[in-house]
N, C-alpha and C positions, 0 to 999 in steps of 0.2 A: 375510595374517598370521593373521586370525581362523580361516580354514579349517585351516591347519596347527595352530593351537592346539586347535581342536575335535578334530582327528584325534588329537593327543597325549593329550587328556583321555579320549577313548573308548578308546584303546589302553591307557592306564594303568588305567582301570577294568576292562577285559577281563583284563589280567594280574593285577590284584588278586584278581579273582573266581577265576581259575585257582588261585592260591595258597590262597585260602580253602577251596576244595574239596579241597585236598590233591593236586592234579594237577600235572603237570610241563610246562614249556614246551620248545619246540624252535625255535631254540636257547634258551639260558638268557636270563634277563632282561637281561643286559648287552648283548645283541645284538638287542634287541627292535625291531620295526618298528611304526610308527604306522599302517600300512595293513592289515596282516593279522597275526593271531596263530596260530601253530601249537601245538596242544596234543597231547601224547603220549596216546594211548589207553592206559588202564591195562591191565596184564598180565591176561589172561584175559577181556577184553572184545573182542568182535568189532567192529572199527572200521567195517566196511561196514554191519553191522546197526545200529550206533549212529547213523550218518548217516541211514539209512532211517527208523529209529524217531523220530528228532528231527523229520524232515519229516512223516511220516505221522501220528504221535500228537500232536505239539505244534505243527505248522505252523512249525517253525524250520528254516531252511535254512543248512547249513554245507557246506563243501567237505571232501572226503576227501583222503587222501594220494595221491600219484602215484608211479609207478615203484617204487623200493625202499621208499618210505614208504606204499604202498597198504595200508590197513587198520591202519596204525600211528599215524596222526595224524588230527586234524580241523583244518580251517582256518577261522578266524573272520574274515571281512572286516569292517573298521570304517572304511572310507573312504567318502566321499560323505555321504549323508544318514542314516547310521546314528545312532540316538539311544540314550541310556542305557537307556530302557525296553526296547528290543529286546535289549540285552546282558543285562539282568536276566531277561528271558524265557528266553533261552538257558540261563543258569545255574540258574534255577529248574527247567527241564526236565532238565538234567543231574543236578541234585540228586535228582530223583525217579527218573530212568531208570537211572542207573548201578548202584544197588544191585539193581535188577531184573535187570540183565544180568551179575551176578556180581562186581561191584566191591566188595571188602570194606574198602577204605580209607576215609578220612575224607571225608564229603560234607556235613559240617555247615557251613552258611552262617554267617559271622560278620559280620553286617550292622552 
């Protein structure tokens, strides 16, 4: 029960951070998973480059989309021993990186 509860807490935190940065989920929040969150890459941002830059510049590893979703989403795993600080690192990196990559939307963190 504690494991499922922790996964739910990390999943909720991840989805809250997505919304705070003005990004969109896939699917929407009503169908959310507590094991992985898919985030739509903003229009005008190269999804493959985003995944690479997160890894190379910030040491943050996320998955990209596959098949028809290649370059269109990033996947954030939050199952296992993922902790809140790691989720915070990801969203701090996104907040810094997205404007550099041409995203003109809101990336203001509301902590």
